[in-house]
N, C-alpha and C positions, 0 to 999 in steps of 0.2 A: 307681343300681340300677334293672335294668328290671322291668316287669311279669312277664316273663317267668321272670326270677330269683326272684321271689317264689312264682309259683306251682310253680317246680321246688323251691323250699323246702318249699312245702306236700305237694306229692307225696312227698318225701322224708320229712316229718315223719309222713305218714299211715303209710307203711310202718315207720318206726322204732317208732312207738307200738304197732303190732300186734307187732312183734318183742318189744318189753319187755314187754308185757302176757302174750303166750304163751309165751316162751322164757326170759326173765330174770327175772321175777318169782318163778317156782318156786325159782330159786336162794336167795332170801333166808333160806330155813331151811337152806341147806347149811353144815355145819359147818365148811367151810373159808372163809367168812365172819367173820372172826375179829375181834376188839378193835382189832387194829392195821391193819384193812384186809383186803379178800380175799388169799388166799395166790396166789403166782405160778402154782400150778397150776391154780387156779380162774379167774384171769385169762385164762390161754391157753386154758382150754376155751371160756370164754363169747366170747372174740375169735375163736376158730375158727368157732364158730357163726354169729356176725356176718359175718366175711367169706365164710361159705358163702351167706349170703343177699345179700351185695354190699353191706352196710351198715356195714362198718367204716370210719370215719373218715367219716362221710357228709356232712359238712360241706365235705369237700375231694373231691368227686367226681372219680375216676381219679387221685386222688393229686398233682394239680396245682393248681388254682386253687380258692381259698376261693369259697363263694358270699358274698352280702351278709351283712352283720350282721343285717339285719332277718330274712333267710331262715334265717340261722343260729340266731336266736332260736326260731323255730318249731322247729327240728330238736332243740336242746338241751333245750326244755321237754318235747318227748315223750320224749328219752332219760331226762330226769330223773324219769320217773314212778317209777322204782325207784332207790334208791341205787346199786344195782350197774348200772344201765343205762348211764351215762356211762363206767364203767370198760370195760363190755363192749363198747360201741362207739368206745372210743377217743377220747372227748370230755371226759375228766376233767382237773380240774386234778392237778398243774401243767402235765402234757402238751401240753394244749390251749394255754394261754397260751404256753408255749414254744416250741410249733410255730408259732404266730402271729408271735412275735418273731423267731425264725431265718427264717422267711419273707421279713421285711422286712429284716433286718441282715446275716445270715450272708454269707460268700463262697459262690462257687459250689462250690469244694472242700468246705467245710463243710457245705453242703446234702446233698452226696453223701454224705459220711461219716456226718454227724449226723442230719440232717433227715429223709431217706428213709426210714431204718429206723422213726423216731418216726411218720410218717405211716403206714406199713406195719403200725404196731401189734406190731412185733417188739422195740422197744426202749421203756424208760420213761426219764424224765428227772427231773433235781431241781435246784431253784433256790436256790442257796446264797446268800441275802441276809441274813436275820435272823440277830441274833447274842444271846447270853445276856444276860438282865438282870443277872446277878451282875457280869457284865464291863463294863456300862454301855455296851453295844453297840448296834448299830442295831436298831431296832423300828419303831414308826410314824414316827420320824424317821430316814430313811436316812442323813441327814449325818452321824449319830454313828458311822459305820461304823468298826471298829477292826482288822479285818482288814486287812493290807497285802501289796501286791505291790510288789516293789523290782526295777528292771531291773538286769540283770547281762549286759552284752553284747548277745546276740541272744537272751536269757531273760529270765523273769521268775521271782522267787521269792517264794512265797505263804505266808503264816504268819496264822495266826488262829483263832477258834473260831467256830462257826456252831450256830444253835438252831432249833428247829421247823421243820427242813428234811424237807419232805414227800416220802416216796417214797424217800429217798436208798438204803434197804436194798433192793437189787434193781434199781436203776437202773444203765443203762449210758452215760448220758449226764448229764454235770453242767455246769451254769453257775455260775460262781463270780464274784461280785461283791466286788471288794478297792479298799481306799483306795490311790490313786496319786498321785504328785507331779506335778504338771501344771507346775512351776514358777513360778506365778503368785500363789502364798500362798492360794489358795482350795482348798476341800475338793473333791476329783476322785475319781472312781470309774470303774474299768475292768472290762468283763466277760470272763471267760475261759471257752473251751469245752474241756473235757476228757472223756476217756473214763474210765468207771468199771468196777468199784472200782479205786482207787489206794493203794498202799502208804502213801503220805504223809498219806493221810486217814482217820482212826479214829474208829469210832462209840463215843462215850462211853457213851450209853444211849438206849434209846427211850422216849420220854415217855408216860406214861399220860394221855390226853386224853379229853374227852367224845364226839368223833365218831369213827367208825371206818369209814368209807367209801373212803378213799385207800391204795391199796396201799403196803406199807412203813412205814406209821404216819409220826410225826414225831419225828427225832432231833436230838440234840446231837452235834456232830462236833468233832473238833480237827484243823486242817491244819498240818502241820509241814514247812516246807522243801519245799513242793511246787515243782519246778521244770519250768516249760512254755515251750515255744519262742513266740516273738513271731508264729507263725502260729496260735496258739490263743487270740489276741486276737480277740472277737466285737466287729466294727465297727472304730471307730477308738478308740486310747487315751483315757481320761480323759473319755469321753462316757458312762460307765455310768449316771448318774442320768437322761440323756436317753432312754437305750434302755429303761430301768426302765419309764418313763412310755409307751413305745412298748407294751411288754407289758401294764402294769397297768391302762390305761384301758379296753381291750376285755376284759380277764380279769375286772375287777369285774363287768362287765355279763354275761358268761357264767356267772359264779357266780350272777346274779340269775335267768338263765334256767333252769340246771338245778335250783336249789331251788325255783323256782316250779313246776315240774313236780312235783317230791316233794310240795310242800305241795297240790296239787291232788289228788293221789292221797291223802293223809291227810285232806282234806276229804270225799273219796268215801267213805272207811271211816267218817268220824264221822257222815255223814249217813246211811250205810245202817244204824248202830248206833241212831243216834237214831229212825228210822223203826220199827225192829224191837223195841228195848227198850221194855217197858212200866214204870211208875213212877206210883202214885197213880191208877190207874184208867185210863190212857190212854198212848199211846206219848210217849216223851221229846220228840220234834219238837213236839208239841202243847202243850209248857209253854213260856211265852214266854221264860223264862230260858235255855233250850235253842235253841229255835228262832230267837231273836234273835242269838245266838252265830253260828250256821250263816247266817244273812242277812249278818251283818258280815263272815263268810268270803268270802261270795260277792263283795261289794262290793269288799273289798280285793283279791281274786285278779283282777278286772278291772282296778283301780286300778294293781296292779304291772304287769300285761300291757301296759297303755297306756305307763307309765312307760319299761318296757323298751323297746318298739317306738320311742317317741320318742327315746331316747338313741341306739338303733341307727341311726335314721336320721340322726341327726348325724353319726355315726361313717362312715356311708355317704358323705358328702359329702367326706370326706378330712380331715376336721378331726380333731385328737386327740382332742377332745371330753373334757378331763380335768374341766372343770366339770360337765358334763352327766354324766359316769358316777360322780363324787362324788355328785351328786344322786340318781341312780338306786341307787347302793350303800346311801345312808342310808334312803331312802323303802322300798325294796323289802325290805332286810333287816329292818327293823323291823316292816314290815307283814308279812313271811311268820313272823316270830316269834310275833307276835301270832295268826296264823291256827294255826300249829301248837300253841300253847298251848290255844287253844280247842279245838281237837281232842282235847287230851289230857283237858281239863275236862269235855267232853260224854262223853266215854267213861269217865269216873270210874277205878276200879281197872283196867279192862281198858287203859286209855289209858296206864299207866305200866309196863304189863308188857311182855313180850316176844310177846305173842300175835299183835300185828298190827306193821308197820312204823311206825306212829304215834310209838311211842316213840323210834326211831331219827331219824326226822325231825325231832322235837323237838330233839333232841340235836345232829343235825348243822347246824340253822339258829341254835341259840343260838351255836355256834361261827363261823357265818358273820358275825355281827355284830362279829366282831374281825379275822379275817383280811382281807388286802388293805385294811388300814386300818379302824380301829374307827370307829364311829359319829360319836364325838365329834371326832375329827382330820379327818374330812370337814367337819363342820360348822364347826371353827374355820378351815380352809382357805377354806369358803365365806364366813364372816363377814369374814375379811381382805379378801376381794375385794369384798364389798359396802361395806366401808370405803374401799377405794381408788376405786371407782366414784362413790361419794357424795361424795368429796372432790374428785375430778375434776368434778363436775357444779357443785360450789359455787365452783370456783376462778374 
């Protein structure tokens, strides 16, 4: 990564921040920002405004090459200053992670058909990996995948159920991960790219969840005898677990970037409240119990920023960075939850009301501690690596 690339990232981030603060934050009170995410009408309206300023999909200037991960961090933190910012700018999950993976893995024909509309912000996507707990399907352990894809001549036939599929309603691009037989007795998976909607895929229900920032909400779906041609295979057959890491390692980090921006905003609001609000004869911030919480926030915001930059630097070397992204996911998600919780506490009753965005940021960050791998799974993975390294040193 060059110095010029980082400077370019700073310049774009400055423009993004101004756009989010001036144009997008007022939309937070729009009734079209619903409990299952902003409506398609609201998404289109905000994206039209971003497009008009030249800021749609800002981390892929000109719709071609990504800026570096370090530059992306600056841009996505600025976008995250409002929960609607990443959606408006087309840098929200799952699209941002799906765009990155397709750029790495998809064929040229697949890029033309699926990727270009996604970068242009005219198509949304859904990533079909997680499965219902009642089916004992894949969750934090993807090797438990139960959805199957069976080869039938030049086609595959896919059957199964998926759960917590973000943005499936309203998506026009679907990436399905299914269990396939590689002939070696090991669990393998293959990814498939399809157009949505498809009559073989039925939405059973949209889940009621604590977060509300992603269009389309989170659905439980059934896939029944979905027949796709071999051309629908994303990358090579039976390599789905490897491609999932191509997607998930950077995607864990971009989640950190976006929610760091949101928590910075929450801290701004809580700080302004603590300076203005009086109790027991002086501003709240002059009470150590409150002032120290805000000081802790400032410290942990900086620590999160540094952790993100470090992990982004590793990814910019071309390494997959699974260990680093796991460490960042744990450290940043846990820190941001503490920050959001303190903001709520500082603001008292106002903090748990919808009068400010602080309450939503708290809900969103609580969910962040689970998706893209719960904290405990990442720690378990890190502990296994520590054990291997320690035993190797002792050998």
